[in-house]
KOLLUM-791278 format. One record per residue: residue in one letter; z, x, y of N, C-alpha, C, O in turn. Coordinates in steps of 0.2 Angstrom, whole numbers, padded with zeros to 4 digits, always signed. Each point is the difference from the previous one (the first is absolute). Example, Ala and Ser with C-alpha at 12.3 -4.5 7.8 and 13.67 -1.06 7.14 Angstrom:
a+0039+0066-0028+0000-0004+0006+0000+0004+0006+0003+0005-0001 s-0007-0007+0006+0001+0004+0006+0003-0004+0005+0001+0003+0006 
***
This chain:
m+0034+0006+0071+0002+0000-0008-0002+0005-0005+0003+0001-0006 k-0010+0004+0010+0000+0008-0001+0005+0003+0000+0002+0003-0005 d+0001-0002+0011+0004+0002-0001+0005+0001-0003+0002+0006-0001 l+0001-0012+0000+0007-0004-0006-0005+0005-0008+0002+0005-0003 i-0008-0007+0004-0001+0001-0007-0001+0006-0003+0002+0001-0005 n-0004+0004+0010+0001+0007-0001+0005+0004+0001+0000+0006-0002 k+0005-0008+0004+0006+0000+0001+0004-0002-0008+0006+0002-0002 l-0009-0007-0002+0002-0002-0007+0000+0004-0002+0005+0004-0002 s-0014-0003+0001-0005+0006-0003+0005+0005-0005+0000+0002-0006 v+0003+0001+0012+0003+0007-0002+0007-0001-0002+0003+0005-0003 g+0000-0010+0003+0008+0000-0005-0002-0004-0006+0003+0003-0005 f-0007-0008+0003+0000-0005-0004-0008+0003-0001-0003-0004-0003 e-0001+0011+0003-0007-0002-0006-0003-0004-0002-0002-0001-0006 i-0001-0003+0014-0006-0004-0001-0005+0000-0002-0004+0002+0005 t+0001-0005-0012-0005+0004+0000-0006-0003-0001-0005+0003-0002 d+0005-0012+0005-0005-0001+0005+0001-0007+0006+0004-0004-0001 v-0007+0005+0005+0001-0006+0004-0007-0004+0002-0005+0002+0002 v+0009-0009-0003-0010-0003+0001+0004-0003+0008+0006-0002+0000 y-0010+0000+0006+0000-0004+0005-0002-0008-0005-0006-0002-0003 q+0008+0000+0004-0002-0009-0005-0003-0003+0008-0005-0003+0000 r+0009+0003+0005-0002-0003+0007+0005+0002+0003+0005+0001-0003 k-0004-0001+0010+0002+0002+0006+0007-0001+0000+0003+0003+0004 d-0001-0009-0011+0008-0002+0000+0004+0002-0007+0006-0001+0000 i-0010+0004-0004+0002+0001-0006-0004+0008-0004-0006+0002+0000 t+0012+0001-0001-0003+0005-0004+0002+0004-0007+0006+0001+0000 f-0010+0000-0005+0003+0001-0007+0003+0009+0001-0002+0004+0003 l+0006-0005-0008+0001+0006+0000+0003+0001-0006+0005-0002-0003 t-0010+0008-0001+0002+0001-0008+0008+0006-0002+0003+0005+0003 v-0002-0006-0005+0006+0008-0002+0002-0001-0007+0000-0005-0003 a+0003+0012+0001+0000-0002-0007+0007-0005-0001+0003-0003+0005 k-0002+0003-0012+0005-0005+0000+0008-0001+0002+0004-0005+0001 e-0004+0014-0003+0008+0003+0002+0001+0000+0008+0006+0000+0003 k-0011-0002+0001+0002+0001+0006-0001-0007+0004+0002+0000+0006 v-0003-0004-0008-0001-0007+0001+0007-0003+0004-0001-0003+0005 i+0007+0003-0009+0004-0003+0002+0004+0002+0006+0004-0004+0003 d-0004+0012-0001+0000+0004+0005-0004-0002+0005+0003-0003+0005 l-0009+0004-0006-0005-0002+0005+0000-0007+0005-0002+0000+0006 i+0006-0006-0011+0001-0007+0001+0007+0000+0002+0001-0005+0004 t+0003+0008-0004+0007+0001+0002-0001+0002+0008+0003-0004+0004 h-0007+0012-0003+0001+0003+0005-0005-0004+0005+0001+0000+0006 l-0005-0005-0008-0004-0005+0004+0004-0005+0003-0001-0003+0006 r+0006+0001-0011+0003-0006+0002+0006+0002+0006+0002-0004+0005 d+0001+0011-0007+0006+0002+0003-0003+0003+0004+0003+0005-0002 y-0005-0003+0005-0005+0005+0009-0006-0002+0003-0001+0000+0005 e-0003-0002-0012-0008-0004+0004+0002-0008+0002-0005-0003+0002 g+0010+0001-0003-0001-0008+0004-0004-0005-0005-0001-0005+0002 f-0003+0008-0011-0002-0004-0002+0006-0004-0005+0000+0001-0006 s+0006-0006+0009+0004-0002-0002-0003-0008-0003+0004-0001-0005 h-0008-0002+0005-0004-0004-0006-0003+0001-0005-0006+0001+0001 f+0008-0002-0008-0001+0000-0005-0006-0006-0002+0002-0006-0001 v-0006+0008+0001-0007-0005-0002-0001-0004-0007+0002-0006-0001 l-0005+0011-0003+0000+0000-0007-0001+0005-0005-0001+0006+0003 l+0001-0006-0009+0002+0006-0004-0008-0004-0002-0001-0006+0001 s-0005+0010-0003-0005-0004-0005-0003+0005-0006+0002+0006+0001 c-0006-0007-0006+0002+0005-0007-0009-0002+0001-0002-0005+0003 v-0003+0010-0006-0006+0000-0002+0000+0004-0006+0002+0006+0000 d-0004-0008-0004-0002+0003-0009-0007+0003+0001-0004-0004+0001 w+0004+0011-0001-0007+0005-0002-0002+0001-0005-0001+0005-0003 i+0001-0012-0001+0000+0004-0008-0005+0007-0003+0000+0004-0005 e-0006-0006+0010-0004+0008-0003+0005+0007+0000+0002+0004-0005 d+0000-0005+0013+0003+0006+0000+0008+0002-0002+0004+0004+0001 n-0002-0011-0006+0007+0001-0002+0005+0001+0004+0005+0005-0001 i-0004-0009+0007+0006+0001+0006-0001-0008+0002-0005-0003-0002 f+0011+0001+0004+0002-0005+0004-0001+0003+0009-0001+0005+0002 q+0002-0010+0002-0002+0003+0007+0005-0004+0002-0002-0006-0001 l+0008+0007+0004+0003-0005+0005+0002+0002+0005+0003+0005+0002 t-0005-0011+0001+0003+0001+0010+0003-0002+0004-0001-0006+0001 y+0006+0008+0003+0006-0004+0002-0004-0001+0008-0002+0004+0004 f+0002-0009-0005-0002-0002+0009+0008+0002+0006+0006-0001-0002 l-0008+0003+0007+0006+0001+0003-0002-0002+0008-0004+0004+0003 n+0007-0008+0002-0001-0002+0006+0004+0001+0007+0006-0002+0001 n-0009+0004+0003+0004+0004+0006-0002-0008+0005-0006-0001+0002 p+0010-0002-0001-0001-0004+0005-0003+0002+0006-0006-0001+0003 e+0011+0005-0002-0001+0002+0010-0007+0002+0000-0004-0002+0004 k+0002+0007-0007-0008+0004-0002-0004-0005+0002-0003+0000+0005 k+0004-0005-0013-0004-0005-0004-0005+0004-0004-0006-0001+0001 h+0008+0005-0005-0002+0003-0003+0004+0000-0010+0006+0001-0001 d-0011-0002-0002+0002+0000-0006-0003+0007-0005-0006+0002+0000 f+0010+0001-0003-0002+0007-0005+0001-0004-0006+0005-0004+0000 a-0009+0006-0004-0002-0002-0007+0000+0007-0005-0004+0004-0001 i+0011-0004-0001+0002+0008-0005-0003+0001-0006+0004+0000-0005 r-0010+0002+0004-0001-0001-0007+0002+0007-0005+0000+0006+0002 t+0002-0008-0009+0002+0004-0002-0004+0000-0009-0003-0006-0001 n+0002+0011-0004-0004-0004-0005+0006+0001-0005+0004+0003+0003 i-0001-0004-0008+0004+0000-0006-0005-0001-0007-0006-0003+0000 d+0009+0007-0006-0005+0001-0005+0002-0007-0003+0005-0003-0001 r-0012-0001-0002+0000-0005-0005+0004-0003-0006+0002-0006-0001 n-0002+0015-0002+0003+0000-0007+0009+0002+0001+0004-0003-0004 n-0002+0006+0010+0007-0002+0001+0002-0001+0006+0003+0004+0004 p-0004-0012-0002+0001-0001+0006+0006-0003+0004+0002-0005+0001 v-0001+0011+0001+0010+0000+0005-0002+0003+0007-0005+0004+0001 m+0009-0007+0002-0001+0003+0006+0007-0004+0004+0002-0006-0001 t+0001+0010+0004+0005+0002+0003+0002-0008+0005-0004-0002+0004 s+0011-0003-0005+0000-0004+0002+0002+0000+0009+0005+0003+0002 a-0009-0006+0002+0000+0000+0007+0005-0005+0002+0001-0001+0007 h+0003-0005-0012+0005-0005+0002+0005+0002+0005+0003-0004+0004 h-0001+0011-0004+0006-0002+0004-0001+0002+0009+0004+0001+0004 l-0011+0000-0004-0003+0001+0007+0000-0007+0002+0003-0002+0005 w-0006-0003-0007-0001-0007+0002-0001-0003-0006-0005+0000-0004 k+0012-0006+0004+0001-0002-0007-0007-0007-0003-0003+0000-0005 q+0002-0002+0011-0008-0004-0003-0004+0005-0006-0002-0003-0005 i+0001+0008+0004-0003+0004-0004+0002+0001-0007-0004+0002-0004 a+0010-0003+0002+0002-0001-0003-0006-0007-0005-0004+0001-0005 t+0005-0006+0008-0006-0006-0003-0007+0002+0001-0005-0004-0003 y+0003+0009+0006-0007+0002-0003+0001+0005-0003-0005+0004-0002 q+0010-0002+0000-0001+0009-0007+0002-0006-0007-0002+0001-0005 r+0005-0009+0006+0002-0002-0004-0007-0004-0002+0000-0003-0006 e-0004+0002+0010-0006-0003-0002-0004+0005-0003-0004-0001-0004 l+0006+0007+0008-0008+0007-0001+0003+0000-0010-0004+0000-0005 k+0010+0000+0005+0002+0004-0010-0002-0007-0002-0003+0002-0006 e+0003-0008+0006-0003-0007-0004-0007+0002-0001-0002+0002-0005 m-0001-0004+0010-0008+0000+0001-0003+0006-0002-0005+0000-0004 y+0007+0007+0005-0004+0006-0002+0005+0003-0006-0002-0001-0006 g+0008+0003+0008+0002+0002-0005+0004+0008+0002+0002+0005-0003 i-0002-0006+0010+0004+0005+0005+0006+0000-0002+0002-0006-0002 d+0002+0011+0002+0008+0001+0000+0001+0006+0007-0004+0005+0002 f+0009-0009+0001+0006+0002+0005+0006-0002-0003+0004-0005+0001 p-0004+0012-0003+0009+0000-0002+0005-0002+0006-0002+0003+0005 g+0005-0004-0004+0007-0004+0001-0001-0003+0006+0004+0001+0006 s-0008-0006-0006-0004-0005+0003+0005-0008-0005+0000-0003-0005 p+0002+0002+0012+0006-0008-0004-0006-0005-0002-0005-0001+0002 r+0009-0002-0009-0004-0006-0002-0007+0004-0003-0004-0004-0002 l+0003+0010+0002-0008+0001-0002-0001-0003-0007-0006-0002-0001 n+0010+0001-0005-0002-0001-0004+0000-0007-0004-0003-0003-0005 e+0008+0001+0009-0001-0010+0001-0007-0003+0001-0004+0004+0001 n+0003-0010-0002-0007-0001-0003+0001-0003+0009+0005-0002+0003 f-0012+0003-0002-0003-0005+0007-0004-0003+0001-0001-0003+0006 i-0004+0002-0011-0005-0004+0001-0003-0002-0007-0003-0005+0000 l+0004+0009-0004-0005-0001-0006+0008-0001-0007+0001+0003-0005 e+0001-0006+0007+0007-0002-0008-0004-0002-0006-0005-0004-0001 g+0009+0010-0002-0003+0002-0008-0004+0001-0002-0002-0001-0006 w-0003+0006+0012-0005+0003+0001+0000+0004-0007+0005+0003+0001 d-0008-0001-0006-0004+0007-0003-0002+0002-0003+0000+0002-0006 n-0006-0002+0012-0007+0003+0001+0000+0005+0004+0005+0001+0004 i-0009+0003-0006-0001+0006+0006+0001-0003+0007+0000-0006+0002 p+0002+0010+0003+0000-0003+0008-0010-0002+0001-0005+0002-0001 p+0009-0010+0005-0006-0001+0000-0005+0001+0007-0005-0003+0001 m+0006+0006+0003-0003+0003+0006-0004+0004-0004-0006-0002-0002 r+0009+0008-0001-0004+0005-0004-0009-0002+0000-0002-0006-0001 r+0000+0011+0001-0008-0001-0002-0004+0000-0007-0005-0001-0002 d+0012+0002-0001-0002+0002-0009+0003-0007-0002+0000+0000-0007 f+0003-0006+0011+0001-0004-0004-0005-0006+0002-0002-0002+0006 d+0000+0000-0012-0005-0005-0001+0002-0007+0001+0003-0004-0004 t-0005+0001+0011+0002-0006+0000-0003-0004-0004+0003-0003-0004 k-0010+0001+0003-0004-0002-0004+0003-0002-0005+0002-0006+0000 q-0002+0012-0005+0003+0002-0004+0007-0005-0002+0000-0005-0004 y+0005+0007+0008+0007-0004+0002-0001-0007-0002+0003-0002-0005 a-0007-0002+0009-0001-0005+0003-0003-0003-0006+0003-0006-0001 k-0009+0007-0003-0003-0001-0005+0007+0001-0006-0001-0004-0005 d+0005+0006+0004+0004+0001-0005+0008-0005+0002+0004-0002-0004 t-0004+0001+0010+0007-0004+0000-0002-0006+0003+0005-0004+0000 f-0011+0002+0002-0001-0006+0000-0005-0005-0003-0003+0003-0004 f+0002-0009+0003-0003-0004-0005-0008-0001+0006+0000-0001+0006 p-0003+0001-0011-0007-0002+0004-0002-0006+0003+0001-0006-0003 r-0004+0005+0009-0001-0005+0003-0007-0002+0003-0002+0004+0004 e-0002-0010-0005-0006-0001+0003+0001+0003+0007+0004+0002+0004 r-0011-0002-0003+0001+0003+0009-0005-0004+0003-0005-0001-0002 p+0008-0002+0009-0002-0006+0001-0007+0002+0004-0002+0005+0003 q-0001-0012-0005-0009+0000+0002-0001+0003+0009+0004-0003+0004 t-0007+0006-0002+0001+0002+0009-0010-0003-0001-0004-0001-0004 n+0004+0002+0011-0005-0001+0002-0003+0005+0006+0004+0001+0005 d-0009+0001-0006-0004+0004+0006+0001-0005+0006-0003-0006-0001 p+0005+0008+0008+0002-0002+0004-0008-0003+0004-0001-0005+0003 t-0004+0009-0004-0006-0002+0002-0003-0006-0003-0001-0005+0003 e+0001+0007-0011-0003-0005-0004+0003-0009+0001-0002-0006+0000 y+0009+0008+0000+0005-0007+0002-0002-0006+0006+0000-0006+0000 m-0002+0013+0004+0000-0003+0006-0006-0003+0001-0001-0006+0003 k-0006+0009-0006-0007-0004+0001+0001-0005-0006-0001-0005+0003 s+0004+0005-0008+0001-0008-0005+0002-0004+0004-0003-0005-0001 k+0009+0006+0007+0005-0006+0004-0006-0002+0005-0001-0006+0001 l-0002+0010+0001-0005+0000+0007-0006-0004-0003-0001-0005+0002 y-0003+0006-0006-0006+0001-0001+0001-0003-0008-0004+0003-0004 p+0007-0009+0003+0001+0000-0010-0008-0001-0002-0001+0003-0005 k-0003-0006+0008-0006-0003-0005-0004+0006+0002-0006+0000-0003 e+0007+0007+0006-0007+0003-0001+0000+0005-0006-0006+0003-0001 
***
């Protein structure tokens, strides 16, 4: 894999390589290079299986980190292609033309983080949060506790028992 990564580094300007395990490698590239890189990996390097698209909200750095996971079934190796996008203008080129299931992941990221993937099918239709009118709930600046307090009625908490004390009272009731 190191030879392949060296070859890819020249054409796709890989800025960081992390060998997570012997069968998975993380590559970081600029957002403008992601679609070209994953297309190359699919068409020329045998990474034919799209596994997952995920997002991390690095609020301190004002970025979202997108990660595209690809698998090469013959070599039994995964590449995770990472890129950073601006939180204030979260727009990323759509990859739905490469694998149809990417459109589903992009819809989820649009709804949960507010990331736009122009041209992706059904992107602006409700996916999970019908009628949602708040900031996207997976952003770290979304206050889950306050939202629950404002939205749901208060209820009493159930009584809980410390398992150690509870078992002592059951096993040795007279002590």
